[in-house]
N, C-alpha and C positions, 0 to 999 in steps of 0.2 A: 283432065289427067286422070289416069286409072289408078288403082290401088297399088300395083306394082311401083309405079311412078312415085307415087307419095312415099312408100316404104324406101324405096331406094335413096329419096332425097334425105329423108331422117337418117340412113345408114350413112350417108355420105357428112351429115351434119355431126354424127357421133365420131366419125373418124378426126374431122377437124377437132371436136372437143377433145380427143384423147392426146392429141399431139400440142395443144395449146391451152396454157393455164387461162382461168377466167382473169380478164385485164391484161393478157399477154397479146402479143401481135401474131396473127395468123395470115400468112400471105397467099395470094392468089396468083401473083405475078412470078417471074423468073427471078434469076439470081440479082443481088445487089439491091439497092434502093428502089423502090416502086416508085410510079409516076404521083400516086395519090395516096393519102393515109385516111381512111374512113374508121370513125368510131360507130358502134352499134352496140345500144343498150336496150335490154329487154327486160321487161317487168318480171317475169319467170321463165322458166325453162318447162314447158310442155309441148307436145307435139305440134299444136296448131301453129302457136308462135315460132317454134322451131322451123316449121316450114316456110314462114314469110322470111326469115332471116337466110335461109338457105336458099330459097328462089331469088332474093335479092342477089347474094354473092354468085350464083350461077347466071343470072342474067347479066351481070357485070363482064363476068368472065368470057360468056359469049360474044360480047361485044367488043372484046380485045382489050378491056380496060386492065391496066396493071396497078392494081391497088393491093395494100397491105391493111388489115384489118384489126381494129383494137374492140374486143368483145367485153361485155360486163352484163353479167345476170344479176338483177336486182334482189333475187330469191322472195319476191313476193312483197319485200319490205319498202314501205313508202319512204322511210328515212336514208334507204340505200339508193333509190331513185335521185333524191337531192344531193347525195356525196358524189355519187357517179357524175351526175350534171355538172357539178361543181369541178371537177377533175378535168372533163372534157373543156369547159370553160376557159381553164387557165392553161391548156395545152396548145399552144400556138401552131404547131405542126399537124393538127387534125385539119383536113380539108373539107370533109363533110360528115354530119352526125345524121344516123339512122336511130329513131326512138320507137321501138316495137311495142304497140299498146297504150292506152289513153295516160296512164299514170307516169309512165317514163316520159312520154311526150310532153306532157305538161310540166314536169321539172326540167327539161332541157329548154324548151321553149321559155320559160321563166328567167334562166341563167345565160342563155346563148344569144346573141343579137348580132354577131359578127362574122359569122359563117352560116354556110346554108345548112338547114334543118330539115329533115324528110321525117314525117311519121307514117306509120303502116300499122294495120289492124286498129285503127281507132273507129269506134263506131259512129261518132257525131263530133267532129272536130270543131264546129261552130259551138255546140253547147258546150264543150270542154275548154273553149275559150283560147283553141290554138290559134285558130283563123277567124277574121270576122264575118266571114261568109262563105260560100261554095264557090265564090268567084275568084280570080286571082287575087292574093292577098295584099300585095306591094310590099310586104315584109321579107324575111328571110326564110319563110316557113311555107311549105306545101307537103304533099303527101297522099297516101291513099287509103280509103275507109272501107271497113268491112260491114257498113250497114247495108242490110239486106232487105230491101223491101219487097223483093219477090220471094223469099222465104216462106212467108205466111205460115207460122207454125202453127196457129190455131186451126186453119184450114186442113192443113197435112194431118193433123191429129184426128179431125173429123173424117178426113178422108180413109185413113187406116182403120179408124174404130167403128166407125159410122154415125150418121147424123142421130143426134139424141142419146148416143151411149156415154156422152162424157159430159158431165155438167160443171165439174171444178178442175181446173189447170192448178197444179202446185208450181211455183216459181221460186227457186232457189238462187241466192244471188248474194253477192258481197255488198254491203253497205257503202264502203269506201270505193266502189268503182262507179264512175259517171256513167260509164258506156252500159252498165247493167242497169242503171236507174231507168235511161233511155229506152233500152229494150222492154223493159215492165210495162212503161206507157204504151209502147208499141202492141204488145202483147194484149193488153187490156182494151186497147180500142180496136182490135181486131176480134177479139174473142166474144165480146158482149153482143154484136149483132148477130152469132153464130149459136146465141143461146148458153154461152159457156162464161162462167165467172173464174176470176185468178185469185187464187189464195197465195199471198207471198210469204217467204219466210227469208228474212234478211240476217245475214251473221256479219260479225265485225271482222273475224279472222278465220284462219282453217283450223284452229282449236274447237271452234263451234259448229262445225260441219256436221258432225252427227246428229247434234241436238237440232240442228236446222233442217235436217233430213226427216227427223222423226216427228219434226210440227207438221209435216206434211202427210202423215200415215193416214189421213182421211180423204185424199184427194183422189180422183180417177187416174190422171196421169201426172207426171213431173216434166217439166220442159228446163234445161239447162241451156243458156243462151251463152255468148261469148265472155262469159265472168272468168276471168283469168284465175282467182281464188278457188273457184269450185271445180274448173275444167282441169286444173292441175290435180285434182284428187278424183276425177269423176268416175274412177274405179270404185270408191266408197259409196257414192251416190247409186251406182249400176248395183251394188250388193243389196243395199237397202231397198232400193225397187224389185229386184229379183225376190227377196225374201217376202215382201208384201204384196207380189203380184201386180205391182204397179208400174207400167212400161214408162221409161225414161227416154223422151225424145230430145235431141240434142240441135245445136245450131252449127255443127260443122263436121265434116268427114272423119277427121282423126279421131273424135269422140264416139263416132259410130264403131269405129275398128277398137276403140276400148271397150266396148260393151253398150254403148247408147243403141236404141232400136233403130230409129231413123232419122235423116237430115233431108232438106231441100238447102243446101248451103252453097257458099262459094267456095272456090278452090284456092287454099291460102298460100300454096306453093306459087301459082300464077299471081296471086296479089303481089309477093315479094318480086317476081318479075316485072310487073308493071310498075312497082317502085323504082326497081334498076333502069327502067327506061328514063324516069324523071332524073335520075341522078347522073345518067350518061348525058343527057341534055345540059344539065347545069355543070359538069365537071368538064366534059370534052365539047361541047358546041357553044359554052359561054352563056348560056340561059341564066336569068336570074329567078330565084325560086319565087318571088313575088308576082313573077309574069305567068307562072304556071298554076292553072286552078287546080283544087283538090280534086282527086279522082276517086269517084265512087264505082267499085267493081260490082256488078250487076248479074253477070253470067252464073246461073246455078246448076246444081247437079244434083239428084236424088241418090243418096247412098244406104243402103239397110243391112243391118245385120240378121243374117238368117238364123244363126246360132241364138242370139239374143232373142229373137221374137218367139222362138221354143221356149227360151227361159222364162219369158213373161207368160207366155201363153197365149201369143197373139198371132193370128192368120192375117199376114200381109195380102191384101187383094191382088189378084193377077193383073189387073190393069197397072198396078203400081210396080210390080216385079216385072213386068215386061219391058219396062224403060229405066229401071233402077241398075245402077252398080251394086254388086253384091259383094259382102265380105262376110266372114265368119263361117 
């Protein structure tokens, strides 16, 4: 999916948000009662997760599914995820629940066992305790993962900046997000054989973001994974990186559009549509969630922000630019 498609999807999502209050109903069907009621809980509103939600809605609409949606944004607050999940558990009119991001998914899975639950944008659903393995769970839970083994951020950093030019990668993340801890371990395992070390800076909440970034003032590059707390305020990290001439590499295309330098990431809008395919099988074809294996989306794209490259003082190698999607 090209940049214009991503931006169009976000514009569509903004239009929906403008006409439906948080927690209210936003239908995609015709007049009258819809065939299905689907609840969507999202840990926080930022472009990457918004793309999942919009891709999910668009995917169902393209398949002719007549549904109305209940949407709740937890605003990055773990207590809110528990409250929202409890509300859904008590609402017998809900036919299926989509939980976007790990913390929201954990809250729903802990409270709902009598309806289908789909997760999306979860890095490692096994490590998060959502499913016992990557095989069909035999429970009411399945979904899609944004674990991206093909992303290879350390290798991309080396390809862009040159072998031997980067000794230390700074990793800024939220201590409360299990998905970010998983990505930290993967980054360390990839970076070490390439001669790079990882300096981590963990924060408890968004109020510590500035201090967390400043703790990385001595690194060569900063890498931001799919950490929802940090991505929600990626512009702050970008501003810090540009002021220090420390390039900020990111894990998703939407963060590149917001000032990150480059990513080899997955398409979150398409991830949402793949999750919609699972929902279609469950709602329309009668499949059981526990018979559908969790899906790991592995198709990647390189996206580079040329304006950000100039701000960081980085020259992107021509071989990368030839195949990359360019923004900025």
